[in-house]
N, C-alpha and C positions, 0 to 999 in steps of 0.2 A: 442433408444438413446444409443450410445456407451459410456461407462465410462472408464476413465483411471484406470489401476490397482492401488490399494492402495499404493504399493511401489513407483510408479511413482509420486504420490501426495507428499509422504513423501520426496522423492529426490528433488522435486521442492521446497517444503517448507524449506528443509535444505539449499538449495542454496539461497533462499530468506532471511532466517535468517542470513546466512553468509554475504550476501550483506549488510544487516543492520548493522551487527557487524563491517564490514570494514568501512562503512560510519561513524559510531560513532567514531571509532578509528581515522579516518582521521580528523574529526572535532576536536577531542581532541588534536591531534598533531598540526594542524594548529593554534589552539587557545592557544597553550602552556598549555593545561590542564584546561582551563576555561570553554569551551563550548563543550558539547558532544551531540549535537542534530543532528538528521539526517532528511534532507528534501528529499522526494522521489517523483519522477514523475513516475507513473505507466502507461504504455501503455497497455490498455486492449483489443487492436485489436486482433481479432481471439479468444477471450475468449468465445467460444460457449458453448452449453449444455454439450459437452463431457469434458470440462475443469472443470466443477463444481464438487468439491470434496464432499464426504460424510460429513454430518454435524458434525459427531464425530471428523473427522480430522480437520475441521475448528475450532471447539471449542478448540481442542488441540493446534493449532497454535495461536489462540487468547490468550489462557492462558499463553503460553510460552512467547509471545511478552509482555504481561502485567507484567509478573514476571521478565523477563530478561532485558527488555528495558524500564522499567517504567521511565517516564519523559524524554525519549530520542527522541521522535518524535517531529520534528519541524512542518512540514506540509506534507501532502500527497495529491498530485494532481493526479487525475485519468483522463486519456484522452482516446478517442476512445472507449467509453463504449457502447457495443451493448446491445440488449435486454436481453440476458442470463446473462451478467455481471451485468446489472441493477437489475435484479431479485435477483441474488446472493447477491449483495450489500444490497438491502432492507432486506434480510433475516438476514444478519450479523449485521447491524447497531444497533439494539436494545440491542445487547450484549456488545457494546462498552461503556465505561464510557463517560459521557457528555463532559468532557474536551478533549477527543480524537475525538469525533464526530465534535467538533468545528474546529479541525485542518484538516479535510478532505474536499477537494474541488473537485467537478466534473466539468470538462470543458464541455461546450456544444459541440456536435459533429460537428456542422457547425456554420457558421456565423462569423461576424466581431468581435464579443465580445470575441471569444476564445483567440486570441492573446493578447488582452487588459487585460483580466483576468489573463492570464499566466504571463504577464509582471508585473502585480500588486503583484503577489505572489512570483516571483523568480527574483532576480537581473539579469539584462541583461548580465552581464559579464559571467554568467553561462549558 
């Protein structure tokens, strides 16, 4: 199994953190400083075994997110989750606080319920 070089994981995570920061700033701007929550839809399509970062980097990212963005996650919806992404997710979940785990929703890969669940989580205008 080919793994990405550590620098590539860090670059990806920097881009992810920057995206969250922009999302929070946009929420604060649109709500005139009242709400700074970020709702994320993460498409895990193509997140195969080569995408899985070393656990040390994952722990670093989780720590950064918990310290920098505490209380800023609205919901996280994960779509198109393959077997490798499911395995990675199961590995990471125990390290998340229970209040964060409650905000994470994984949509089924197939079926009519997928769109129904997504519409219940995200307003249609978005």
